[in-house]
C-alpha positions as CSV (number, residue, x, y, z in Angstrom):
1,M,112.1,88.6,150.5
2,P,110.8,92.1,149.6
3,I,113.2,94.5,147.9
4,D,111.2,97.6,148.8
5,P,107.6,97.4,149.9
6,A,107.0,101.0,148.8
7,N,107.9,100.2,145.1
8,P,105.0,100.3,142.7
9,L,105.7,97.3,140.4
10,I,105.0,93.6,140.8
11,V,106.7,91.5,138.1
12,Q,105.3,88.1,137.4
13,S,106.8,85.1,135.6
14,D,104.1,85.2,132.9
15,R,105.4,88.6,131.8
16,T,102.6,90.6,133.3
17,L,103.5,93.7,135.3
18,L,101.1,95.0,138.0
19,L,101.5,98.7,138.7
20,D,100.1,100.0,142.0
21,V,99.0,103.5,140.8
22,H,98.9,104.8,144.4
23,A,102.6,104.0,145.2
24,P,105.0,107.0,145.4
25,K,107.0,106.1,142.3
26,A,104.1,104.9,140.1
27,D,104.5,107.7,137.4
28,E,108.3,107.0,137.2
29,A,107.7,103.3,136.8
30,R,105.1,103.8,134.2
31,I,107.5,105.9,132.1
32,A,110.2,103.4,132.6
33,I,108.2,100.4,131.3
34,L,106.4,102.1,128.4
35,P,109.1,101.3,125.9
36,F,108.8,97.6,126.4
37,A,105.4,96.8,127.9
38,E,101.8,97.2,126.7
39,L,98.8,98.2,128.9
40,E,96.1,95.6,129.2
41,K,93.8,96.7,132.1
42,S,93.5,99.9,134.0
43,P,90.9,99.8,136.8
44,E,91.1,102.2,139.8
45,H,94.0,100.8,141.8
46,I,96.2,98.2,139.9
47,H,97.1,98.5,136.2
48,T,98.2,95.5,134.3
49,Y,100.9,95.6,131.6
50,R,102.1,92.7,129.5
51,I,105.5,92.3,127.9
52,T,105.0,90.8,124.4
53,P,107.3,89.7,121.6
54,L,106.3,92.8,119.6
55,S,106.9,95.1,122.5
56,L,110.4,93.6,123.0
57,W,111.2,93.8,119.3
58,N,110.3,97.5,119.3
59,A,112.5,97.9,122.4
60,A,115.4,96.1,120.6
61,S,115.0,98.2,117.5
62,A,115.3,101.3,119.7
63,G,118.5,100.1,121.2
64,F,117.2,98.7,124.5
65,S,119.0,95.6,125.7
66,P,117.6,92.9,128.0
67,E,119.9,94.3,130.7
68,N,118.2,97.7,130.3
69,I,114.8,96.1,130.8
70,I,115.9,94.1,133.8
71,S,117.4,97.1,135.4
72,A,114.1,99.1,135.0
73,L,112.1,96.2,136.5
74,E,114.5,95.7,139.4
75,T,114.5,99.5,140.1
76,Y,110.8,99.6,140.6
77,S,109.8,96.0,141.6
78,R,108.3,95.5,145.0
79,Y,109.5,91.9,145.1
80,P,112.5,90.0,143.5
81,V,112.2,89.8,139.7
82,P,111.5,86.1,138.8
83,P,114.8,84.6,137.7
84,G,113.6,82.9,134.5
85,I,112.1,86.0,133.0
86,S,115.4,87.7,132.1
87,Q,116.5,84.7,129.9
88,G,113.1,84.9,128.2
89,F,113.7,88.5,127.3
90,A,117.1,87.8,125.9
91,D,115.8,85.0,123.8
92,T,113.0,87.0,122.3
93,M,115.0,90.2,121.7
94,A,117.8,88.2,120.2
95,R,115.4,87.2,117.4
96,Y,115.6,90.8,116.2
97,G,118.6,90.9,113.9
98,K,119.1,87.1,113.6
99,I,117.6,87.4,110.1
100,R,118.9,90.1,107.8
101,L,117.8,91.4,104.5
102,I,120.7,92.6,102.4
103,S,121.5,93.6,98.8
104,T,122.8,91.0,96.4
105,E,125.5,93.5,95.5
106,P,127.7,93.7,98.6
107,A,129.0,97.2,97.9
108,A,125.4,98.5,97.7
109,S,124.5,97.3,101.2
110,S,127.4,99.3,102.7
111,L,126.7,102.6,101.0
112,P,126.4,105.5,103.4
113,E,122.7,106.2,104.1
114,A,123.3,109.9,103.1
115,D,124.2,108.9,99.6
116,P,121.9,106.0,98.6
117,P,121.7,104.6,95.1
118,A,119.4,106.1,92.5
119,S,118.3,102.6,91.5
120,L,118.5,99.2,93.1
121,P,119.3,95.6,92.0
122,E,116.2,93.6,91.2
123,D,117.0,90.9,93.8
124,L,117.8,90.8,97.5
125,L,119.2,88.2,99.9
126,L,117.7,86.9,103.1
127,V,120.6,85.7,105.3
128,S,121.2,84.3,108.8
129,A,124.4,83.1,110.5
130,E,122.5,80.2,112.1
131,E,121.9,77.1,110.0
132,A,118.8,76.1,112.0
133,I,117.1,79.4,111.2
134,M,117.8,79.0,107.5
135,A,116.3,75.5,107.7
136,E,113.2,76.9,109.3
137,I,112.8,79.5,106.6
138,G,113.3,77.0,103.9
139,A,110.6,74.8,105.4
140,A,108.0,77.5,105.8
141,R,105.3,76.9,103.2
142,S,104.1,80.5,103.3
143,L,107.5,81.6,102.0
144,H,108.0,79.1,99.1
145,K,106.5,81.3,96.4
146,Y,108.9,84.2,97.3
147,L,112.3,82.6,98.0
148,E,114.9,80.8,96.0
149,K,117.7,78.9,97.9
150,T,121.3,79.9,97.0
151,S,124.7,79.2,98.5
152,L,124.6,82.6,100.3
153,G,121.0,82.5,101.6
154,F,117.6,83.0,100.0
155,R,117.1,85.2,97.0
156,L,113.9,87.2,96.6
157,R,112.6,89.8,94.2
158,L,112.8,93.4,95.3
159,T,109.0,93.7,95.0
160,D,108.5,90.8,97.5
161,R,110.6,92.5,100.2
162,G,107.6,93.6,102.3
163,S,105.6,90.4,101.8
164,V,108.6,88.3,103.0
165,K,109.1,90.5,106.1
166,R,105.4,90.2,107.1
167,E,105.3,86.5,106.7
168,L,108.5,86.1,108.8
169,I,107.2,88.2,111.6
170,K,104.1,86.0,111.7
171,L,106.6,83.1,112.3
172,G,108.2,85.0,115.1
173,W,111.2,86.3,113.2
174,P,111.4,90.1,112.8
175,V,113.7,90.9,109.9
176,Q,116.4,93.5,110.3
177,D,116.2,95.1,106.9
178,E,119.6,96.4,105.8
179,A,119.0,96.5,102.1
180,P,119.6,99.9,100.5
181,L,116.9,102.5,99.9
182,V,116.5,104.6,96.8
183,S,117.3,108.3,97.0
184,G,114.3,109.5,95.0
185,E,114.4,112.6,92.9
186,P,116.1,115.5,94.7
187,L,114.1,118.4,96.0
188,E,115.4,121.3,98.0
189,I,113.3,121.5,101.2
190,A,114.4,124.0,103.9
191,L,112.6,125.0,107.1
192,R,112.0,128.7,107.6
193,E,113.4,130.5,110.6
194,Q,110.3,132.8,110.5
195,S,107.0,131.4,109.3
196,A,105.2,132.9,106.3
197,G,102.8,134.3,108.9
198,G,105.6,136.3,110.5
199,R,106.1,134.3,113.7
200,P,109.5,132.9,114.7
201,F,109.7,129.2,113.9
202,A,112.1,126.4,115.0
203,P,111.2,122.7,115.6
204,R,111.1,121.8,119.3
205,D,113.8,119.6,120.8
206,Y,111.6,116.4,120.8
207,Q,110.5,117.0,117.2
208,V,114.2,117.1,116.1
209,E,115.0,114.1,118.2
210,A,112.1,112.2,116.7
211,A,113.1,113.0,113.1
212,K,116.8,112.1,113.8
213,A,115.8,108.8,115.5
214,V,114.1,107.7,112.2
215,L,117.0,109.1,110.1
216,G,119.4,106.9,112.1
217,G,123.2,107.0,112.2
218,G,123.7,106.8,108.5
219,G,124.2,103.0,108.3
220,P,122.1,100.2,106.8
221,G,118.7,99.6,108.4
222,S,117.9,103.3,109.1
223,G,115.7,105.8,107.3
224,Y,112.4,104.3,108.1
225,G,110.2,103.8,111.2
226,V,107.3,105.1,113.3
227,V,107.1,108.2,115.6
228,V,104.6,108.1,118.4
229,L,103.6,111.5,119.8
230,P,100.4,112.8,121.4
231,C,97.9,114.8,119.3
232,G,98.6,118.5,119.5
233,S,102.3,118.0,119.9
234,G,103.2,118.8,116.3
235,K,103.7,115.5,114.4
236,T,103.4,117.4,111.2
237,V,106.5,119.4,112.2
238,V,108.3,116.1,112.7
239,G,107.4,115.1,109.2
240,M,108.6,118.4,107.7
241,T,111.8,118.2,109.7
242,F,112.5,114.7,108.3
243,M,111.7,116.0,104.8
244,S,114.3,118.8,105.3
245,Y,116.9,116.2,106.1
246,L,116.2,114.0,103.1
247,K,115.5,116.7,100.5
248,T,113.6,114.4,98.1
249,N,110.3,114.0,96.4
250,T,107.7,113.1,99.1
251,L,104.3,111.5,99.1
252,V,102.2,112.2,102.2
253,L,99.1,110.0,102.9
254,T,96.6,111.3,105.5
255,T,93.0,110.7,106.7
256,N,90.8,113.3,105.0
257,V,90.6,116.3,102.7
258,A,90.8,118.8,105.7
259,A,94.0,117.1,106.8
260,V,95.4,117.4,103.3
261,H,94.8,121.1,103.3
262,Q,96.3,121.4,106.7
263,W,99.5,119.7,105.6
264,M,99.6,122.0,102.5
265,A,99.1,125.1,104.7
266,E,101.8,124.0,107.2
267,L,104.3,123.3,104.4
268,L,103.8,126.7,102.8
269,D,103.9,128.4,106.2
270,K,107.0,126.7,107.6
271,T,109.1,125.6,104.6
272,A,110.6,127.4,101.6
273,L,108.6,125.2,99.2
274,A,106.7,127.2,96.5
275,P,103.0,126.5,95.9
276,E,103.8,124.8,92.6
277,D,106.0,122.3,94.5
278,I,102.9,121.0,96.4
279,A,99.9,119.2,95.0
280,E,96.6,117.7,96.4
281,Y,95.5,114.3,95.3
282,T,91.9,113.7,96.6
283,G,88.4,113.1,95.4
284,D,88.1,116.8,94.7
285,T,91.5,117.5,93.0
286,K,93.9,115.1,91.4
287,A,97.3,116.7,90.8
288,V,100.9,115.4,91.3
289,A,103.9,117.5,92.2
290,P,107.3,116.9,94.0
291,V,105.4,117.0,97.3
292,T,102.0,115.3,96.9
293,I,99.4,114.9,99.7
294,A,96.7,112.3,99.3
295,T,94.0,110.7,101.4
296,Y,93.8,107.0,102.3
297,Q,90.2,107.1,100.9
298,I,91.2,108.0,97.4
299,I,94.1,105.5,97.3
300,T,91.8,102.7,98.4
301,W,88.8,103.6,96.2
302,R,87.9,101.2,93.4
303,P,84.9,101.2,91.0
304,R,83.7,97.8,92.0
305,K,84.3,95.3,94.8
306,G,87.1,92.8,93.9
307,G,88.4,95.1,91.2
308,D,91.7,97.0,90.9
309,F,92.6,100.1,92.8
310,P,93.1,102.6,90.0
311,H,94.8,105.3,92.2
312,F,97.6,102.9,93.3
313,R,99.4,104.4,90.3
314,L,100.1,107.5,92.4
315,F,102.8,105.4,94.2
316,R,104.6,105.2,90.8
317,E,103.8,108.6,89.4
318,R,107.1,110.1,90.5
319,P,110.5,108.8,91.9
320,W,109.5,109.3,95.5
321,G,112.3,109.2,98.0
322,L,110.0,109.4,101.1
323,I,106.4,108.3,101.9
324,I,104.9,109.7,105.1
325,Y,102.0,107.8,106.6
326,D,100.0,110.2,108.8
327,E,97.9,108.5,111.5
328,V,99.7,105.2,110.6
329,H,97.6,103.2,113.0
330,L,94.7,103.7,110.5
331,L,96.6,102.3,107.5
332,P,94.0,100.4,105.5
333,A,94.7,96.8,104.4
334,P,95.0,97.7,100.7
335,V,97.6,100.3,101.5
336,F,99.5,97.6,103.5
337,R,99.5,95.6,100.3
338,V,101.1,98.4,98.2
339,T,103.4,99.4,101.0
340,A,104.8,95.8,101.0
341,E,106.0,96.6,97.4
342,L,107.5,100.0,98.4
343,Q,110.2,98.8,100.8
344,A,113.0,100.5,98.9
345,V,111.5,103.9,99.7
346,R,112.1,105.6,103.1
347,R,109.0,105.5,105.2
348,L,107.9,107.6,108.2
349,G,104.8,106.7,110.2
350,L,103.2,109.3,112.5
351,T,100.7,108.4,115.2
352,A,99.5,109.2,118.7
353,T,99.0,105.4,119.4
354,L,100.2,102.2,117.7
355,V,97.1,100.5,119.0
356,R,95.1,98.9,116.2
357,E,91.8,97.3,117.0
358,D,92.4,94.6,114.3
359,G,95.7,93.6,116.0
360,A,97.8,94.4,112.9
361,E,100.5,96.2,114.9
362,D,103.0,93.6,113.6
363,A,102.2,94.7,110.0
364,V,103.1,98.3,110.8
365,F,106.3,97.1,112.4
366,S,107.2,95.0,109.3
367,L,106.1,97.3,106.5
368,V,106.5,100.8,107.7
369,G,109.1,100.2,110.4
370,P,109.7,99.7,114.1
371,K,108.8,102.4,116.6
372,R,111.8,104.7,116.7
373,Y,110.6,107.4,119.0
374,D,108.0,107.7,121.8
375,I,107.6,110.1,124.6
376,P,105.1,110.0,127.5
377,W,102.2,112.4,127.0
378,K,102.6,113.7,130.6
379,D,106.2,114.6,130.0
380,L,105.1,117.0,127.2
381,E,102.2,118.3,129.4
382,N,104.6,119.0,132.3
383,K,106.8,121.0,129.9
384,G,103.8,123.0,128.6
385,W,103.9,121.6,125.0
386,I,100.4,120.2,125.3
387,A,97.6,121.3,127.5
388,E,96.7,119.6,130.8
389,A,93.4,117.7,130.3
390,L,90.9,116.9,133.1
391,C,89.0,113.8,132.1
392,T,85.6,113.1,133.6
393,E,83.2,110.2,133.0
394,I,79.6,111.1,133.7
395,R,77.4,108.1,134.3
396,L,73.6,108.6,134.1
397,D,70.6,106.4,134.4
398,M,68.5,105.2,131.5
399,P,64.9,106.6,131.2
400,K,62.3,104.2,132.6
401,N,60.6,103.8,129.2
402,L,63.9,102.6,127.6
403,K,64.8,100.0,130.3
404,I,62.6,97.2,128.9
405,P,63.5,97.9,125.2
406,Y,67.2,97.8,126.3
407,A,66.7,94.5,128.2
408,V,65.3,92.6,125.3
409,A,67.4,94.1,122.5
410,S,70.3,92.4,120.7
411,Q,73.9,93.3,121.8
412,R,74.4,95.8,119.0
413,E,71.0,97.4,119.6
414,K,71.7,97.6,123.4
415,Y,74.8,99.6,122.7
416,R,72.9,102.0,120.4
417,I,70.0,102.5,122.9
418,A,72.5,103.2,125.7
419,S,74.5,105.6,123.5
420,E,71.4,107.5,122.4
421,N,70.1,107.9,126.0
422,P,68.0,111.1,125.7
423,F,69.2,112.3,129.1
424,K,72.5,113.0,127.5
425,E,71.1,116.0,125.8
426,L,70.3,117.7,129.1
427,I,73.8,117.1,130.4
428,V,75.4,118.4,127.2
429,Q,73.3,121.5,127.4
430,Q,74.3,122.1,131.0
431,L,78.0,121.5,130.3
432,V,77.9,124.0,127.5
433,E,76.2,126.6,129.7
434,N,78.6,125.9,132.6
435,H,81.8,126.3,130.4
436,G,80.9,129.7,128.8
437,D,84.6,130.5,128.1
438,D,85.5,127.3,126.4
439,H,85.5,126.4,122.7
440,I,83.7,123.1,122.6
441,L,83.5,120.0,120.4
442,V,80.5,117.7,120.9
443,I,81.5,114.4,119.4
444,G,79.4,111.3,118.7
445,Q,78.8,108.2,116.7
446,Y,75.1,108.3,115.7
447,I,73.9,110.9,113.2
448,S,70.4,111.1,114.5
449,Q,71.7,111.9,118.0
450,L,74.1,114.5,116.6
451,E,71.4,116.2,114.5
452,S,69.2,116.5,117.6
453,L,72.1,118.0,119.6
454,A,73.0,120.5,116.9
455,K,69.4,121.6,116.7
456,L,69.2,121.9,120.5
457,L,72.4,123.8,120.8
458,K,71.7,125.9,117.6
459,T,75.2,125.1,116.4
460,P,76.8,123.7,113.2
461,L,77.0,120.0,112.5
462,I,79.8,118.2,110.6
463,T,79.3,114.6,109.4
464,G,80.6,112.4,106.7
465,K,78.0,113.9,104.3
466,T,79.1,117.5,104.9
467,P,80.8,118.8,101.8
468,N,84.5,119.5,102.3
469,A,84.2,123.2,101.5
470,E,81.4,123.6,104.1
471,R,83.5,121.6,106.7
472,E,86.4,124.0,106.2
473,Q,84.1,127.0,106.5
474,I,82.9,125.7,109.9
475,Y,86.4,124.9,111.1
476,D,87.6,128.3,110.1
477,A,84.7,130.0,111.9
478,F,85.5,128.0,115.0
479,K,89.2,129.0,114.8
480,R,88.2,132.7,114.4
481,G,85.9,132.4,117.5
482,E,82.7,133.2,115.4
483,V,81.3,129.7,116.5
484,R,82.0,128.5,120.0
485,V,80.4,125.0,119.8
486,I,80.4,122.6,116.9
487,V,78.8,119.1,116.8
488,V,81.0,116.6,114.9
489,S,80.8,112.9,114.0
490,K,83.8,110.6,113.8
491,V,85.1,112.4,110.8
492,A,86.7,114.9,113.2
493,N,88.6,112.2,115.1
494,F,91.8,112.5,113.0
495,A,94.2,115.1,111.8
496,I,92.1,118.1,112.4
497,D,93.9,121.2,113.7
498,L,91.6,123.2,115.9
499,P,94.1,124.9,118.2
500,D,91.5,126.8,120.3
501,A,89.4,123.8,121.2
502,S,89.5,123.5,125.0
503,M,86.7,121.1,125.7
504,A,85.3,117.9,124.2
505,I,82.0,116.2,125.2
506,Q,81.9,112.6,123.9
507,V,78.3,111.5,123.8
508,S,78.9,108.1,122.0
509,G,81.9,106.2,120.7
510,S,82.9,103.4,118.4
511,F,82.3,100.6,120.9
512,G,85.6,100.0,122.7
513,S,88.0,101.7,120.4
514,R,91.1,102.8,122.4
515,Q,92.6,104.7,119.4
516,E,89.4,106.7,119.0
517,E,89.5,107.8,122.7
518,A,93.1,108.9,122.3
519,Q,92.3,110.9,119.1
520,R,89.3,112.6,120.6
521,L,91.2,113.7,123.6
522,G,93.9,114.9,121.2
523,R,91.5,117.4,119.7
524,I,91.8,119.6,122.8
525,L,95.5,119.2,123.7
526,R,97.0,122.2,121.9
527,P,98.6,124.4,124.5
528,K,96.4,127.4,125.4
529,G,97.7,128.5,128.8
530,R,94.7,126.8,130.5
531,N,93.3,123.4,131.3
532,S,91.3,121.4,128.8
533,Y,88.2,119.3,129.7
534,F,87.2,116.0,128.3
535,Y,83.8,114.6,129.3
536,T,82.5,111.2,128.4
537,L,78.8,110.5,128.9
538,V,77.9,106.9,129.7
539,S,74.6,105.1,130.5
540,R,74.8,103.3,133.8
541,Y,74.4,99.5,134.1
542,T,74.7,99.0,130.3
543,L,77.1,97.7,127.8
544,E,78.3,101.3,127.3
545,E,80.1,101.1,130.7
546,D,82.2,98.1,129.6
547,F,83.1,99.7,126.2
548,A,84.0,103.0,127.8
549,S,86.3,101.2,130.2
550,N,88.2,99.6,127.3
551,R,88.4,102.9,125.4
552,Q,90.1,104.5,128.4
553,K,92.9,101.9,128.6
554,F,95.3,103.7,126.3
555,L,94.8,107.1,128.1
556,A,95.4,105.4,131.5
557,E,98.7,104.1,130.1
558,Q,99.6,107.7,129.3
559,G,98.9,108.7,132.9
560,Y,95.4,110.3,132.5
561,K,92.9,109.6,135.3
562,Y,89.2,109.8,134.9
563,S,87.1,111.2,137.7
564,I,83.6,109.6,137.9
565,Q,80.3,111.6,138.4
566,H,76.9,110.1,138.8
567,W,74.0,112.2,137.6
568,T,70.7,110.7,138.9
569,G,68.7,113.8,139.9
570,E,65.0,114.2,139.5
571,E,65.6,116.7,136.7
572,L,67.2,114.0,134.6
573,L,64.3,111.6,135.3
574,A,61.7,114.2,134.5
575,A,63.5,115.3,131.3
576,G,63.7,111.7,130.1
577,E,60.1,110.5,130.7
578,G,59.1,110.7,127.1
579,G,61.8,110.3,124.6
580,D,62.7,107.4,122.3
581,N,64.8,108.3,119.3
582,D,63.9,106.1,116.4
583,E,65.7,107.9,113.6
584,E,68.1,105.9,111.4
585,D,71.8,106.5,111.6
586,A,73.1,107.7,108.3
587,D,76.5,106.3,109.0
588,R,75.2,102.9,109.9
């Protein structure tokens, strides 16, 4: 018997949720289910979400109960919620907290979080009140090398803390880590009330809420976790606010040298830290200070394959009290390895999306921390904190002379041929001309395509081979308005602050990467008092259509809708009659 035929949600017993995007309360329902469900499919009319163990554990760590989830489902469900599903939620969520990691010294585990110890015991205890769970842990072969059975539980070395947590989550047991954290060396970090540039400054309400959510209530199990906020919403300010709470030596890891310099500039502009308190650790400069900012690339560099990572020593250069992982969804596997050893240090992950194309979201949960704060992108857009973005997918035909080469090519070559469709150049040129008041990023995957576009548009090009100093000169010229259009490869996907960018044209992407789509849209979301435009160019009837659809899933979850245009006019056909592009891709 229907509850309300106008409701937007259909809840199924296999934990899938079908959201009718045309129903009156669709946006409300989407916001309500985001904390505990993950988007799987997002075609035109019905979006499919799935409730997974990891999504439920994230919800449990954020304080959601099975009753909260059932209430949300019942509020928006079109039909009665299947009766067995609620018991399933309770069973899964109850696993979070069944296994606890505590100090071998009882007094240490109860210390107030505001006054943690300067050093820790060498051993920890893994405990559970349930005998069957302890038996399962003891029988797990993957844990034998880490654990020693005692009368109280399982003893493990401090350095194996992260490895044990990751192995247990693979077995379906998320660990509630209540062992103490080291304080690190003290460092006075205060936020300015007026920036060094002379503008009034105060963190926004959601930035304060996010930092406090990770800080926690002062008890065991707080002081680490992940904050999910859209690009352009000020995740760096969240990091600085958290630093001002902890007042300790801090190591920041980010994606590239430009992002390192942006962090340094923001810290000097918005905190009372002196220049000598902040150091850069990159391929260009290797210095260490109380606040050190490094790239993932330098940390994971090694002189030969299979050898040691010499720059891992940075993690032990100082008594760090906090490590910030910027763009945590990009955390490389070697950094996961060292992060597993650094579980006694507070950890803050910052990201626009927890989606990882390698499926290692559970590793982020275990080693950096659970998701502590998330807010719908559209909420911030409605409040004016990020720009409203109009997303358009332009589908265009392939030139006749490329249809046969495409038909007989391998799958990988099919994607490249479709991505480098020469008709795209005409569309890019027309879009640039039609948006004369916009500051535009033309973003793509293949270097030969980007070189051709930069030459056509007579505009600068930034790729992985562009020296860091030259990149920053181009970015600065773009910020000053001296350059209105720049062509960029995937190096500009992450952690680049271009506040005046109001339009992005994506000519090719990294296959079906959802995280990339979110990051590229994020380049144009800084608030500017006007709409932003995001165009994706896709070759019709090719693999590129399928990959584009997958890339858009995450943005659909955030409430963004793509309008579709078909460009099939005679001018495109005429322009494309000649034109193969056989240059090699320098990034390939």
